[in-house]
N, C-alpha and C positions, 0 to 999 in steps of 0.2 A: 643474509638469506633473502631471496626474492619472494614476491607475493605469490600465494597459492592461486589467487584469482586476479586477473588484470583489470577486470571491471565487475562492479556489482550493480544489479538492476533492482532497485528497491521500490517497494510499495510506499504509499504516503500515509493514508488514514489507518490509525491503530498499529502502524509499524514505526513511522517517524514521529507522528503527532498523536496526541490523545484526543481524537476528534469525535468519536462516537458519542461520548457523554456531553461534550461541549457544543457540538454542531448537528451532526447527522440524525441522531435519535430525536432530539427535541424538534428539529425541522420536520421530521416525518410525523410526529405527534400533531403538530400544527396542521399539516396537510390532511391527516385523518379527520381532525375535528371539522374541517371544512368540507372534504369530499366524501367522507363516510361517517357522518354524525351518528352517534349511537352505537357504533361498532366498538367492541372492546379492543383497545390498542394492545399491541404486543409488549411484553416486558422487554427490558434492554437485552436480556439474554436471548429471547426469541427473535428480536431484531437482528442481533449478531448472527444467529443461525440462518435467518433468511438472506442476509448478505452473503453468508458463507456459501450457500447453495446457488446464489445468483439473484441479484436484486430485481432484474426485469421479470424473471419467472414469478416472483412474489407480486410485483405490481400489476403485471398483466394477467397472471394466472389466478393467484389467490384472491386478489382484490378486484380483478376484472376491470381495470381502469381503461377508459376509452382514450383515444389520442388526445382529446381536449383535456381530459383529466391528467394524463401524463404530462402535458405541457404545463398545467397549473402546478402539479407536484414539483416539476423542474423549476418553475418560477419561485416557489416558496423556498426550495432548497438553495437556489442561487442567492436569494436574499439573505439567508442564514450564512452561507459560506462567504458572502461579501461583507458581512458585518460582525462576524465572530472569528477570532484568531485562536485556534487551539494551541496549547503548549507542546513543545517538543518533549519527548521523554528524556529525563536527565541522562546525560552522557552520550546521547545519540549524535549530536552535532560534533562533539569532540572525537567520537569514533570516525566519522566521515572525514574530518579535517586530518586526522592522523593517517587514515588510509590514503588520502590524496598526497600527503607528504611522502609516503612510501612509493608514489608513482601510480596509484590506482585511479581508475576512472569511475564516475558515478552517474548513473541514469535513474530517473524516477519514472515508474510505470504505474499509473493510478487511474481510478475512476473519478477522481476530482479533476477540476479543470487546471490546465497548465499555469494560467495567470494567477489563480488562487494559490497554487502550490508554491510558485516562485515568491509570491507575496509573503507566505508564511516564513520561508527561509530568510527573506530580506528583513523581516520585522523581528526575527528572533535574536539577532546580535549584530554588533557593529565592530569590525567589518563583517558582512554576512558571508556565510558559506552558501554558494549557489551551485547546484548540480550542473554537470556538463551538458546533460540533455534531460528534457521533461516531456513525457508522452501522457496526455490526459484525456478526459471525456470528450473533448472537442473533436476528436477524430471520429470518422464514421464507424458504425457499430462493428463492421467486419475487421476493423483495425484496433479494437479495444480488447483488453483482457476478457476472456481467456485466449483470444487469438494470439498466435506466435508472432504476428507482425511487429509489435513494438520491440520485442527482443531481437528479432532479425534485423530490423532497421538500426537499432542501437549498435549491434555488433558490426554492421556494415559501415557505419560512420566512424566507429572506433577502430576499424580494421582489426577486430579482435576475434579469434576463433572461439567456437562455442565451448570448447573444453576449458577455456580460460575465463568463463563467465559464471556468475552466481546470481540467481533470483532470490530475493528475500521478501517474504509476504506473510500475512497472518491469516489468509483465507484461501479457500479452494480454487478460485479462479487463477491465483498465482501458481498453484501447483500444476494445473492443467496447461497454463501458458508455458511454463518451464519445460514440462514434459514434451509438448508439441514442438518446442524449439530445440530440444535436445541439450539443455543445459542443466547444471546442478541446481538444487532447490534447498534453501534453508528456511525453516519455519520460525517466524517471529512470535514467540510464546509469552512475551513479557507484558502484553497489553490487556489480556483477558484470560480467564480460566473457565472455559466452557468445555465440559467433558467430551462432547461429541466432536468438537473442533480439535481439541488436543489429541484425541485418539487417532483421528484421521491424519493429522499432521505428523505424528510420530511414526505412523505406518508408511507415509509416502514421501517424507523428506529425507534428504541425505544427512541433514543435521537438524535437530530440534534445539533451538536456542531459548531456554527459559528466561535468560537474562541478556541484557545488551552486552555484558562482558563475555558471554558465551560466543556471540557473533564476533566480537573483537578478537578473541582467541582463534577463531576460524579464518579470519581474513587478513589479519595483521601479524607478521612474524614476530616472535618474541625478541626482546632486546638481548644481545649477547651478554653472557655473564662476565662481569669484570674480574680480572685476576686479583 
């Protein structure tokens, strides 16, 4: 039996790796202590919701950060991402390796930087699983999620039609990107349980995957039964 999807286009943070708790949330708390001292920091659930709706809307709108402050926020974030390696969710790398063995192609589309993402994959195991393509924050804003450009560029390089592709993400920008690119979307529901996010994902995803095994069942054909 062939693959239902010839390529999967996966998010990184809180889809492949458990990075909000280990990296991104504490990095933002440090930035707030410096840039908005005295301001009540968001809880981790509130931080997830602000990322869900769009991190730049939060930083520029809710916090009113200037260009200089945004640059400092980025500097703090890069220090954290450069010095902390979050763990992959158990079973995720095995899923990707099995998917590749069946002939599938893997691209990462993330708001983290490509070099950091590749470093996480290379540090996770030996020999490492390295995605075929990585699109990260280093691209100009008009080419980042929720822009459809990373999906379109990946499909162009893979020579893969849109109906043979699947975006896998845990937040709203991934939904919007997949919709704009005309590809199926599967929600990664295994990393957090925030009611507003879960409700939105269930309403807008072709499949809601509460566990990594749910994604496996979606993208890898079952082994034929033995006689």
